[in-house]
KEKE-3310 file (N, C-alpha, C; in steps of 0.2 Angstrom, whole numbers, plus 5000, padded with zeros to 4 digits):
npx = (5004:5002:5004:4998:5004:4997:4999:5011:5010:5015:5031:5028:5016:5019:5028:5019:5011:5021:5024:5011:5010:5020:5015:5004:5011:5019:5032:5038:5042:5049:5046:5052:5044:5043:5033:5025:5026:5027:5022:5028:5020:5026:5024:5016:5005:4993:4985:4984:4973:4970:4977:4970:4964:4972:4969:4961:4969:4978:4985:4986:4982:4977:4975:4983:4982:4997:4999:5009:5021:5034:5037:5043:5052:5043:5035:5023:5024:5034:5033:5041:5057:5071:5086:5102:5114:5131:5144:5147:5147:5144:5131:5118:5104:5098:5099:5111:5122:5130:5146:5154:5170:5183:5195:5191:5196:5207:5224:5237:5247:5252:5244:5231:5232:5236:5225:5215:5218:5217:5203:5197:5202:5195:5182:5175:5167:5168:5178:5179:5183:5188:5191:5187:5183:5170:5170:5166:5174:5183:5197:5200:5207:5204:5204:5213:5209:5210:5221:5219:5209:5216:5224:5214:5210:5221:5222:5211:5215:5225:5218:5206:5194:5179:5177:5170:5166:5165:5156:5156:5154:5144:5152:5162:5157:5159:5173:5174:5166:5174:5183:5176:5166:5155:5145:5145:5134:5135:5129:5128:5125:5113:5101:5106:5101:5105:5116:5111:5103:5112:5119:5108:5108:5118:5125:5129:5129:5122:5125:5116:5116:5107:5102:5107:5096:5085:5069:5061:5053:5058:5070:5068:5062:5073:5080:5071:5074:5086:5081:5071:5078:5082:5091:5091:5098:5100:5105:5100:5106:5107:5114:5113:5105:5103:5101:5096:5105:5121:5130:5134:5140:5131:5113:5109:5096:5089:5077:5074:5077:5067:5056:5059:5060:5047:5042:5049:5056:5070:5087:5094:5107:5117:5127:5137:5148:5149:5137:5139:5151:5161:5173:5172:5158:5154:5154:5142:5132:5133:5129:5116:5110:5110:5102:5090:5087:5095:5102:5116:5132:5142:5158:5170:5187:5204:5222:5229:5222:5224:5232:5225:5219:5206:5192:5197:5193:5182:5185:5188:5202:5211:5211:5201:5190:5190:5187:5174:5167:5167:5157:5147:5143:5136:5124:5120:5116:5106:5097:5094:5102:5117:5135)
npy = (4994:5012:5026:5041:5057:5072:5088:5098:5091:5087:5083:5076:5070:5062:5054:5047:5040:5031:5024:5018:5010:5000:4995:4988:4977:4979:4986:5002:5013:5028:5040:5054:5067:5080:5089:5083:5069:5052:5036:5020:5005:4990:4972:4957:4952:4947:4953:4966:4975:4980:4991:5002:5008:5019:5030:5038:5045:5059:5071:5062:5059:5050:5032:5020:5006:4996:4990:4983:4969:4972:4984:4995:4999:5003:5015:5018:5021:5031:5043:5052:5052:5044:5051:5046:5049:5049:5055:5070:5078:5071:5062:5051:5049:5061:5076:5073:5063:5049:5042:5027:5019:5008:4994:4977:4968:4972:4972:4976:4989:4999:4997:5000:5013:5020:5017:5024:5037:5039:5037:5047:5058:5057:5060:5051:5049:5040:5026:5010:4993:4976:4968:4956:4942:4934:4919:4909:4897:4888:4889:4900:4917:4924:4937:4950:4952:4958:4965:4970:4979:4988:4994:5000:5010:5017:5022:5030:5039:5045:5051:5056:5050:5042:5025:5010:4993:4975:4965:4949:4938:4936:4936:4945:4958:4968:4970:4975:4986:4995:5000:5003:5015:5013:4999:4984:4972:4958:4949:4935:4935:4941:4935:4932:4931:4933:4940:4952:4957:4960:4970:4979:4984:4993:5010:5013:5017:5005:4996:4986:4972:4965:4948:4934:4927:4933:4940:4956:4959:4950:4955:4968:4963:4958:4970:4975:4968:4974:4988:4986:4983:4995:5003:5015:5018:5013:5007:5002:4990:4985:4972:4964:4949:4931:4923:4914:4918:4919:4927:4938:4941:4941:4946:4962:4970:4982:4988:4987:4998:5009:5002:4999:5012:5016:5007:5009:5020:5020:5024:5020:5010:5006:4992:4990:4983:4969:4965:4964:4959:4961:4973:4981:4983:4990:5004:5008:5003:5010:5023:5020:5016:5029:5036:5029:5033:5030:5032:5031:5024:5010:5005:4995:4997:4996:4997:4989:4978:4965:4959:4957:4950:4946:4947:4954:4955:4963:4975:4992:5002:5015:5027:5024:5024:5037:5043:5038:5044:5057:5057:5052:5063:5071:5063:5063:5076:5078:5069:5077:5077:5081:5078)
npz = (5000:4997:5007:5005:5010:5016:5008:5016:5028:5044:5052:5064:5062:5051:5057:5066:5058:5052:5064:5066:5055:5058:5069:5064:5058:5047:5036:5036:5022:5018:5005:4999:4991:4979:4982:4992:5005:5003:5009:5008:5013:5017:5016:5021:5009:5011:5021:5019:5018:5031:5031:5026:5036:5040:5033:5040:5049:5055:5044:5033:5016:5007:5004:4994:4984:4979:4963:4957:4958:4962:4974:4980:4970:4960:4949:4954:4967:4967:4956:4949:4942:4950:4957:4959:4970:4969:4973:4981:4970:4959:4951:4946:4935:4933:4923:4918:4908:4913:4912:4914:4915:4911:4914:4912:4922:4935:4933:4935:4943:4934:4923:4928:4932:4920:4912:4920:4919:4905:4903:4910:4904:4892:4896:4905:4921:4931:4937:4931:4936:4939:4954:4960:4951:4944:4935:4921:4919:4931:4930:4924:4925:4941:4946:4956:4969:4985:4983:4971:4974:4982:4972:4964:4973:4973:4960:4961:4970:4962:4951:4955:4951:4956:4961:4954:4957:4957:4968:4974:4983:4998:5009:5006:5006:5016:5015:5001:5001:5009:5000:4988:4978:4972:4973:4963:4956:4948:4933:4935:4949:4951:4957:4969:4983:4997:4996:4990:5000:5010:5004:5003:5016:5016:5014:5002:4984:4973:4959:4949:4939:4925:4924:4913:4909:4914:4917:4915:4925:4935:4936:4942:4954:4960:4962:4971:4983:4988:4990:4999:5010:5014:5007:4995:4985:4971:4955:4939:4927:4911:4902:4891:4886:4886:4870:4856:4846:4840:4835:4842:4859:4869:4868:4866:4874:4870:4870:4883:4890:4888:4893:4906:4910:4910:4920:4932:4944:4945:4940:4924:4916:4902:4897:4885:4881:4887:4882:4868:4865:4856:4852:4840:4839:4850:4850:4842:4850:4861:4856:4853:4865:4872:4864:4866:4879:4890:4906:4908:4904:4904:4901:4894:4894:4889:4889:4882:4874:4868:4877:4888:4903:4905:4895:4883:4869:4869:4873:4872:4865:4873:4864:4855:4863:4867:4855:4853:4864:4860:4850:4857:4865:4856:4853:4866:4868:4859:4865:4876:4887:4897:4895)
capx = (5000:5005:5000:5000:5003:4994:5005:5012:5010:5021:5035:5025:5011:5022:5030:5014:5009:5026:5023:5005:5012:5024:5010:5000:5015:5022:5038:5037:5048:5047:5049:5051:5043:5044:5027:5023:5029:5023:5025:5026:5020:5028:5024:5012:5000:4986:4982:4985:4967:4970:4981:4965:4962:4977:4966:4958:4975:4980:4990:4985:4977:4973:4979:4982:4986:5002:4998:5015:5024:5039:5033:5047:5055:5038:5033:5017:5027:5038:5032:5047:5064:5076:5093:5106:5120:5138:5148:5143:5148:5142:5125:5115:5097:5096:5100:5118:5124:5136:5149:5159:5174:5190:5196:5187:5199:5213:5230:5244:5247:5253:5238:5225:5233:5236:5218:5211:5220:5215:5196:5196:5204:5190:5176:5172:5167:5168:5182:5177:5188:5186:5196:5185:5180:5167:5172:5163:5179:5187:5204:5201:5209:5199:5205:5218:5206:5211:5227:5216:5205:5221:5226:5209:5210:5227:5220:5206:5219:5229:5214:5200:5188:5176:5177:5165:5169:5160:5156:5154:5152:5142:5157:5167:5154:5162:5179:5174:5163:5179:5186:5172:5161:5149:5146:5142:5132:5136:5123:5127:5123:5107:5097:5109:5097:5109:5121:5107:5100:5118:5120:5103:5110:5124:5123:5133:5126:5123:5124:5113:5116:5102:5104:5107:5090:5081:5064:5061:5050:5062:5076:5065:5061:5080:5081:5067:5077:5090:5077:5067:5082:5083:5096:5087:5103:5100:5105:5099:5111:5105:5120:5112:5102:5105:5096:5098:5109:5128:5135:5136:5141:5124:5109:5107:5089:5089:5070:5073:5078:5061:5052:5061:5059:5040:5040:5052:5059:5077:5091:5096:5113:5118:5134:5138:5154:5147:5131:5141:5157:5166:5175:5169:5151:5152:5152:5135:5127:5133:5124:5109:5108:5109:5096:5084:5085:5099:5105:5123:5135:5148:5161:5177:5193:5210:5227:5232:5217:5226:5236:5221:5218:5199:5187:5200:5190:5176:5188:5191:5208:5209:5210:5195:5185:5190:5183:5167:5165:5166:5151:5141:5141:5131:5118:5117:5113:5099:5093:5092:5107:5124:5140)
capy = (5000:5018:5031:5048:5062:5079:5093:5102:5087:5089:5077:5072:5066:5057:5049:5043:5035:5026:5020:5014:5005:4995:4991:4983:4972:4981:4990:5009:5016:5035:5042:5061:5070:5087:5093:5079:5063:5045:5030:5013:5000:4983:4966:4952:4955:4944:4957:4973:4979:4984:4998:5007:5012:5024:5036:5043:5048:5066:5072:5057:5061:5044:5026:5017:4999:4996:4984:4979:4965:4976:4989:5001:5001:5005:5022:5019:5024:5037:5044:5055:5048:5045:5053:5043:5053:5045:5059:5077:5082:5066:5059:5048:5049:5068:5078:5071:5056:5047:5036:5023:5016:5005:4987:4971:4967:4975:4967:4979:4996:5003:4996:5003:5020:5022:5017:5029:5044:5040:5037:5053:5063:5057:5062:5047:5051:5034:5021:5003:4988:4971:4965:4949:4941:4927:4917:4902:4892:4889:4889:4907:4922:4926:4943:4951:4952:4964:4969:4974:4984:4993:4997:5004:5015:5021:5025:5035:5045:5048:5054:5059:5046:5037:5018:5004:4986:4970:4961:4942:4934:4940:4937:4950:4964:4973:4972:4978:4992:4999:5003:5005:5020:5010:4991:4981:4965:4955:4945:4929:4936:4945:4932:4930:4936:4934:4946:4958:4959:4963:4977:4984:4987:4998:5016:5015:5015:4998:4995:4979:4970:4960:4941:4932:4924:4936:4944:4963:4958:4947:4960:4973:4960:4958:4977:4976:4965:4979:4993:4984:4983:5002:5006:5018:5021:5007:5008:4996:4989:4980:4970:4959:4943:4925:4921:4909:4921:4917:4932:4942:4937:4941:4950:4968:4971:4990:4990:4987:5005:5012:4998:5001:5019:5016:5003:5010:5027:5020:5025:5014:5010:5000:4989:4988:4978:4963:4964:4962:4954:4963:4980:4985:4984:4994:5011:5009:5001:5016:5028:5017:5017:5036:5038:5025:5036:5027:5037:5031:5019:5007:5003:4992:5000:4993:5000:4984:4973:4958:4956:4958:4944:4944:4951:4958:4956:4967:4981:4997:5005:5022:5032:5023:5026:5045:5045:5036:5049:5063:5056:5051:5070:5073:5059:5065:5083:5077:5066:5081:5076:5083:5074)
capz = (5000:4997:5011:5003:5015:5013:5007:5022:5033:5049:5054:5069:5058:5047:5062:5069:5052:5052:5070:5066:5050:5061:5074:5060:5055:5040:5036:5032:5018:5016:4999:4999:4984:4978:4986:4998:5006:5002:5013:5006:5018:5013:5020:5019:5005:5012:5026:5018:5019:5037:5031:5024:5042:5040:5030:5045:5053:5053:5039:5028:5011:5005:5004:4987:4984:4974:4959:4954:4964:4965:4977:4981:4963:4955:4948:4958:4973:4965:4949:4946:4941:4956:4956:4964:4972:4970:4977:4982:4964:4954:4952:4940:4935:4932:4917:4915:4906:4917:4909:4918:4910:4913:4911:4915:4928:4937:4932:4938:4945:4928:4919:4930:4932:4913:4910:4923:4916:4899:4902:4913:4899:4887:4899:4910:4927:4936:4935:4933:4936:4943:4958:4961:4944:4943:4928:4919:4921:4938:4928:4922:4930:4945:4949:4961:4975:4989:4980:4965:4977:4984:4966:4962:4977:4971:4954:4963:4973:4957:4946:4958:4949:4960:4958:4954:4957:4958:4974:4971:4988:5003:5015:5004:5006:5020:5012:4995:5003:5012:4995:4982:4979:4969:4973:4957:4957:4941:4930:4939:4956:4951:4961:4975:4988:5003:4994:4989:5007:5013:5000:5005:5022:5016:5012:4996:4978:4970:4952:4948:4932:4924:4923:4906:4907:4919:4914:4917:4932:4940:4937:4947:4960:4963:4965:4977:4989:4990:4992:5005:5016:5016:5003:4990:4979:4966:4948:4935:4921:4905:4899:4886:4888:4881:4866:4851:4842:4842:4832:4848:4865:4871:4864:4870:4874:4870:4872:4891:4893:4888:4897:4913:4912:4911:4925:4938:4944:4946:4934:4920:4913:4897:4897:4878:4881:4889:4878:4861:4866:4851:4852:4835:4840:4856:4848:4839:4855:4865:4853:4853:4872:4874:4860:4869:4885:4896:4910:4909:4900:4908:4895:4895:4891:4891:4885:4877:4874:4866:4882:4894:4907:4903:4890:4879:4863:4869:4876:4868:4866:4875:4858:4852:4868:4866:4849:4855:4868:4856:4846:4862:4867:4851:4855:4873:4867:4856:4870:4882:4893:4897:4896)
cpx = (5004:5001:5003:4999:5000:5000:5005:5011:5016:5025:5032:5020:5014:5025:5025:5011:5014:5025:5017:5006:5015:5019:5006:5004:5018:5028:5037:5043:5045:5050:5047:5050:5044:5039:5025:5027:5024:5026:5023:5026:5021:5028:5019:5006:4993:4982:4982:4979:4966:4973:4976:4963:4966:4974:4963:4963:4976:4986:4990:4980:4973:4978:4977:4985:4991:5000:5004:5018:5030:5037:5037:5051:5050:5037:5026:5018:5030:5037:5037:5053:5068:5083:5097:5113:5126:5142:5144:5143:5145:5136:5122:5107:5094:5097:5107:5119:5130:5139:5155:5164:5181:5190:5192:5190:5206:5219:5237:5243:5247:5247:5232:5226:5233:5229:5214:5212:5217:5207:5194:5197:5198:5183:5172:5172:5168:5173:5180:5183:5187:5192:5194:5181:5177:5167:5168:5167:5182:5194:5205:5204:5203:5199:5211:5215:5208:5216:5224:5212:5210:5223:5221:5209:5216:5225:5215:5210:5223:5225:5208:5194:5186:5177:5171:5168:5164:5161:5153:5151:5150:5147:5162:5164:5157:5169:5179:5171:5169:5183:5182:5168:5155:5150:5142:5140:5131:5130:5122:5125:5116:5101:5100:5106:5100:5113:5117:5104:5106:5119:5114:5104:5115:5121:5126:5128:5127:5121:5122:5112:5110:5105:5104:5100:5084:5076:5065:5058:5054:5068:5074:5064:5068:5082:5077:5070:5082:5086:5073:5071:5084:5088:5092:5092:5105:5100:5105:5104:5109:5112:5119:5110:5104:5099:5099:5104:5117:5133:5138:5137:5134:5119:5107:5100:5088:5082:5069:5074:5071:5056:5053:5060:5051:5038:5043:5055:5067:5081:5093:5102:5114:5126:5134:5143:5152:5141:5133:5147:5162:5167:5172:5162:5149:5150:5144:5130:5127:5128:5117:5106:5106:5103:5089:5083:5089:5101:5113:5125:5141:5152:5168:5182:5199:5216:5230:5227:5219:5230:5231:5220:5211:5196:5191:5197:5185:5179:5190:5198:5206:5208:5203:5189:5185:5186:5175:5164:5163:5159:5145:5139:5135:5124:5115:5114:5106:5094:5091:5096:5114:5129:5146)
cpy = (5006:5023:5037:5053:5068:5083:5097:5098:5087:5082:5073:5068:5061:5052:5044:5038:5030:5021:5015:5008:4999:4991:4986:4978:4973:4986:4997:5011:5023:5037:5050:5064:5077:5091:5089:5072:5057:5040:5024:5008:4993:4978:4961:4954:4953:4949:4964:4978:4983:4991:5003:5011:5018:5031:5041:5046:5055:5067:5067:5059:5055:5038:5022:5011:5000:4989:4980:4975:4968:4983:4996:5004:5004:5012:5023:5023:5030:5038:5048:5051:5049:5047:5050:5046:5048:5048:5066:5080:5077:5062:5056:5048:5056:5070:5076:5064:5054:5041:5034:5019:5013:4998:4982:4969:4971:4970:4970:4986:5001:5002:5000:5011:5023:5022:5023:5036:5045:5041:5044:5059:5063:5059:5057:5050:5046:5029:5014:4999:4983:4968:4957:4948:4934:4925:4910:4896:4893:4890:4896:4912:4925:4933:4944:4952:4958:4968:4973:4980:4990:4997:5002:5010:5020:5025:5031:5041:5049:5053:5058:5055:5042:5030:5014:4998:4981:4966:4954:4938:4938:4941:4943:4957:4970:4975:4976:4985:4997:5003:5006:5011:5018:5002:4988:4974:4963:4951:4939:4929:4940:4942:4929:4934:4937:4940:4952:4961:4963:4970:4982:4987:4992:5005:5018:5013:5008:4998:4987:4977:4965:4953:4940:4930:4927:4941:4951:4962:4955:4951:4965:4970:4960:4965:4978:4973:4971:4985:4992:4984:4990:5006:5008:5019:5015:5010:5002:4996:4984:4979:4965:4952:4937:4923:4915:4911:4920:4923:4937:4938:4936:4945:4956:4970:4979:4992:4990:4994:5008:5008:4999:5008:5020:5013:5006:5018:5026:5021:5019:5015:5005:4999:4986:4983:4971:4961:4961:4957:4956:4971:4984:4987:4989:5001:5012:5007:5007:5022:5026:5018:5024:5038:5035:5028:5034:5033:5037:5025:5016:5003:5000:4995:4997:4995:4995:4977:4966:4955:4956:4951:4942:4949:4956:4960:4961:4974:4986:5000:5012:5027:5031:5025:5034:5047:5044:5042:5056:5063:5055:5058:5072:5070:5062:5072:5082:5074:5071:5080:5079:5078:5077)
cpz = (5000:5002:5008:5008:5012:5012:5013:5028:5038:5050:5059:5066:5054:5052:5065:5064:5052:5058:5069:5061:5053:5066:5070:5057:5049:5041:5032:5028:5016:5010:4999:4992:4984:4982:4992:4999:5005:5006:5010:5012:5015:5018:5017:5015:5007:5017:5025:5018:5025:5036:5028:5030:5043:5037:5035:5050:5051:5049:5033:5023:5009:5005:4998:4987:4978:4970:4957:4960:4966:4967:4977:4974:4958:4955:4952:4964:4972:4958:4945:4946:4948:4953:4961:4965:4973:4974:4978:4975:4958:4956:4945:4940:4933:4924:4914:4913:4909:4914:4914:4914:4913:4911:4915:4921:4929:4937:4935:4939:4938:4923:4921:4930:4925:4911:4913:4920:4909:4899:4905:4908:4894:4890:4903:4917:4933:4933:4936:4933:4941:4947:4960:4954:4944:4936:4927:4921:4927:4936:4925:4927:4934:4948:4955:4968:4979:4986:4975:4968:4979:4977:4963:4966:4975:4965:4956:4966:4967:4952:4949:4955:4954:4957:4959:4953:4959:4965:4972:4977:4994:5009:5013:5004:5010:5017:5006:4997:5006:5006:4989:4984:4976:4970:4967:4958:4949:4939:4934:4946:4956:4956:4967:4981:4994:5002:4993:4995:5010:5010:5002:5012:5022:5014:5005:4990:4976:4963:4951:4941:4931:4922:4915:4904:4912:4915:4918:4925:4937:4941:4943:4954:4964:4966:4971:4984:4992:4993:4998:5011:5018:5012:4996:4984:4975:4959:4944:4929:4917:4902:4894:4889:4883:4877:4861:4847:4845:4839:4837:4854:4869:4867:4868:4869:4875:4872:4880:4894:4893:4893:4904:4915:4913:4918:4932:4938:4945:4939:4930:4916:4908:4897:4889:4877:4882:4884:4871:4861:4860:4851:4846:4835:4846:4854:4846:4845:4860:4863:4854:4860:4874:4870:4863:4876:4891:4900:4911:4905:4905:4902:4897:4891:4893:4887:4880:4877:4872:4871:4889:4897:4906:4899:4886:4872:4863:4872:4871:4870:4869:4869:4855:4857:4868:4860:4850:4859:4865:4852:4851:4864:4862:4852:4862:4872:4864:4861:4876:4888:4892:4898:4899)
residu = (MET:ILE:ILE:VAL:MET:LYS:GLN:GLY:ALA:SER:LYS:GLU:GLU:LEU:GLY:GLU:VAL:LYS:LYS:ARG:ILE:ARG:GLU:LEU:GLY:TYR:LYS:PRO:HIS:VAL:ILE:HIS:GLY:GLU:THR:ARG:ASP:VAL:VAL:GLY:ALA:VAL:GLY:ASP:GLU:ARG:GLY:LYS:THR:VAL:LEU:HIS:SER:LEU:GLU:SER:MET:PRO:GLY:VAL:GLU:ASN:VAL:VAL:PRO:ILE:LEU:LYS:PRO:TYR:LYS:LEU:ALA:SER:ARG:GLU:VAL:LYS:PRO:GLU:PRO:SER:VAL:VAL:GLU:ILE:THR:SER:GLU:ILE:ALA:ILE:GLY:GLY:GLY:GLU:LEU:LEU:VAL:MET:ALA:GLY:PRO:CYS:SER:VAL:GLU:SER:GLU:GLU:GLN:ILE:ILE:GLU:THR:ALA:ARG:ALA:VAL:LYS:ALA:ALA:GLY:ALA:ARG:ILE:LEU:ARG:GLY:GLY:ALA:PHE:LYS:PRO:ARG:THR:SER:PRO:TYR:SER:PHE:GLN:GLY:MET:GLU:GLU:GLU:GLY:LEU:LYS:LEU:LEU:ALA:LEU:ALA:ARG:GLN:GLU:THR:GLY:LEU:PRO:ILE:ILE:THR:GLU:VAL:VAL:ASN:PRO:ARG:ASP:VAL:GLU:LEU:VAL:ALA:ARG:TYR:ALA:ASP:ILE:MET:GLN:VAL:GLY:ALA:ARG:ASN:VAL:GLN:ASN:PHE:ALA:LEU:LEU:LYS:MET:LEU:GLY:GLN:LEU:GLU:LYS:PRO:VAL:LEU:LEU:LYS:ARG:GLY:MET:ALA:THR:THR:ILE:GLN:GLU:PHE:LEU:MET:SER:ALA:GLU:TYR:ILE:LEU:SER:GLU:GLY:ASN:ARG:ARG:VAL:ILE:LEU:CYS:GLU:ARG:GLY:ILE:ARG:THR:PHE:GLU:THR:ALA:THR:ARG:ASN:THR:LEU:ASP:ILE:SER:ALA:VAL:PRO:VAL:LEU:LYS:GLU:GLN:THR:HIS:LEU:PRO:VAL:VAL:ILE:ASP:PRO:SER:HIS:ALA:THR:GLY:HIS:ALA:SER:LEU:VAL:PRO:SER:MET:CYS:TYR:ALA:ALA:VAL:ALA:ALA:GLY:ALA:ASP:GLY:LEU:ILE:VAL:GLU:VAL:HIS:PRO:CYS:PRO:GLU:LYS:ALA:SER:SER:ASP:GLY:PRO:GLN:SER:LEU:ARG:PRO:ALA:ASP:PHE:ALA:ALA:VAL:MET:GLN:LYS:VAL:ARG:LEU:PHE:ALA:GLU:VAL:ALA:GLY:LYS:ARG:LEU)
# end
């Protein structure tokens, strides 16, 4: 249920509503709007009719049922788009197109520092890089783990770029959170509910990637796990889904952008690198993502892709990334966004 507060309702009235929601066995989630507050009451669907009694409380305008199974992610709860703050100067979901770029995995100090400087010069605002790498084969490079995190922190110190890196295991959440500015959940962990719950208890932004065979509704229900634990700083990422097509690594579901924009208030990012698996296809998918209304891009860039420990074929060279960013600016302008 959504409890819509009256315009100008006092903090005391809001507090009483939250208290009564808890007494009825539900969990209140306050969403602050431009003109009024809304309280989402989340819990057992079977007894939700008792919440209608809240209409008689001071400061309450009305009580409305949420029809979508994902409650807090739905536009029924928050009609206007959410802006997720990364730092005091960087946010996603507003009028700015946010680009994150860097190597698939951190391999050395020289590699990550060189890449960080290159992507910053090209216009990226966030440095991406994997310290923990979930791989299909147990014999593939699994990442440098904490040493990789330390190198990412060094690159942040050198360039000023905030960092996004993946957390794979619930036991590593605290460790990764000490270094990362954005916690990334990869496609393979989109339904690792223990991990999602732990991330929901943090105050850090979480970029949640869609699974290879995850429907839009399942994707948003995974986001709901994070939101329901109290963390509202969730960013959705479409990175391609598995289909019968073998010409590309995955099939980029570009239509997911407008669909998600209709269904949820959360920001949407596109990962064209994992979607296509081929560096030559990445630029076109960047432009298509911006044209479709994406709030950001996350692109793999490596100074020497042929020597990359992972995902070299889909990584752009720094010069190629700089050229892509020049053209992305034009698409961003047409889409009404700043780069």
